Every structure is written in C-alpha cells, then in structure tokens.
C-alpha positions as CSV (number, residue, x, y, z in Angstrom):
1,D,-118.9,51.5,-135.1
2,F,-118.9,49.1,-138.1
3,Q,-117.5,50.4,-141.4
4,P,-117.5,48.0,-144.3
5,N,-114.4,49.5,-146.1
6,G,-112.0,48.5,-143.3
7,G,-111.8,51.9,-141.6
8,G,-112.5,51.6,-137.9
9,R,-113.2,48.6,-135.7
10,N,-115.5,45.8,-136.5
11,T,-117.6,45.3,-133.4
12,M,-119.8,42.6,-134.8
13,P,-119.1,39.1,-133.6
14,K,-117.9,36.5,-136.1
15,S,-120.2,33.9,-134.6
16,F,-122.9,33.7,-132.0
17,T,-124.9,31.0,-130.2
18,V,-128.7,30.7,-130.4
19,E,-130.5,29.0,-127.5
20,Y,-134.0,27.6,-128.1
21,V,-136.2,27.3,-125.0
22,W,-138.8,24.6,-125.6
23,I,-142.2,25.2,-124.0
24,E,-144.5,22.2,-123.6
25,E,-148.0,22.9,-124.7
26,A,-151.2,20.8,-125.1
27,D,-151.6,18.8,-128.2
28,V,-153.9,20.1,-130.9
29,D,-156.9,18.0,-131.9
30,L,-156.8,18.2,-135.7
31,E,-160.1,16.4,-136.2
32,S,-162.1,18.8,-134.1
33,G,-160.5,21.8,-135.8
34,V,-161.3,20.4,-139.3
35,L,-164.8,19.6,-138.3
36,F,-165.3,23.1,-136.9
37,L,-163.9,24.8,-140.0
38,F,-166.1,22.5,-142.2
39,A,-169.2,23.5,-140.2
40,I,-168.4,27.2,-140.6
41,V,-167.9,26.9,-144.4
42,L,-171.1,24.9,-144.8
43,L,-173.1,27.4,-142.8
44,V,-171.7,30.4,-144.8
45,A,-172.4,28.5,-148.1
46,L,-176.0,27.7,-147.1
47,L,-176.6,31.3,-146.0
48,G,-175.3,32.5,-149.4
49,I,-177.5,30.0,-151.3
50,M,-180.6,31.0,-149.2
51,D,-179.9,34.7,-149.9
52,V,-179.6,34.1,-153.6
53,C,-182.6,31.7,-153.9
54,C,-185.0,33.1,-151.3
55,G,-184.0,36.8,-151.4
56,S,-186.4,39.2,-153.0
57,G,-183.7,40.8,-155.1
58,S,-184.6,44.5,-154.5
59,E,-183.9,46.8,-151.7
60,E,-187.5,48.0,-151.6
61,N,-188.7,44.6,-150.6
62,G,-186.0,44.0,-148.0
63,G,-183.4,42.2,-150.2
64,T,-179.8,43.0,-150.0
65,Y,-178.8,42.7,-153.7
66,T,-180.3,43.9,-156.9
67,T,-180.3,41.3,-159.7
68,A,-180.4,43.7,-162.6
69,R,-179.9,47.4,-163.2
70,K,-181.5,49.3,-166.1
71,A,-179.2,51.2,-168.3
72,P,-179.6,55.0,-168.2
73,K,-181.7,56.3,-171.1
74,S,-180.9,59.2,-173.3
75,A,-183.3,61.9,-174.3
76,D,-184.8,59.9,-177.2
77,G,-185.5,56.8,-175.0
78,F,-182.7,54.5,-176.1
79,A,-179.6,53.6,-174.1
80,K,-176.4,55.1,-175.3
81,R,-173.8,52.7,-176.5
82,L,-170.1,53.2,-175.9
C-alpha cells in the first residue's frame, strides 16, 4: 500500500517505460473529405432555405414552422402587457 506520509512501503515505481506500437494505416484523402463535408453543408443549407422560402408556414397546410403567433387576449379584447 502507498501512504503519502511516509508510513508503509511505497510500491509505486520511480520510473517506467512506455512502448509505442506503430500501426501502418492507409493515407487519408483530405480533398475528398473536404468535398464531401462541403456537399453535406450545402445540401443542408439549401434544404433550410427551401423550407423557409417555399414552406407554407402553418401546420394546417403542411408546414413545419409557424411564422407568427398571436398574443393571448384578455377578456376585454386587448393583449395583456407585462
């Protein structure tokens, strides 16, 4: 057991050796990876633009997002202010 105050034996070694085992792997084609990521980002951006521009804007008509929400009205017909 190791006790930091000097009581008992210190079983931890003062030094140790680390051996690295190198494994050869295929080289990575950076240009293909960058092109693939660019294509994915472009596709997601175009889909987002199409949804905003061409979407109907309400769930009743099949859209996914609502563009504006009406404030809840009080009994006298005017929205309450905080």
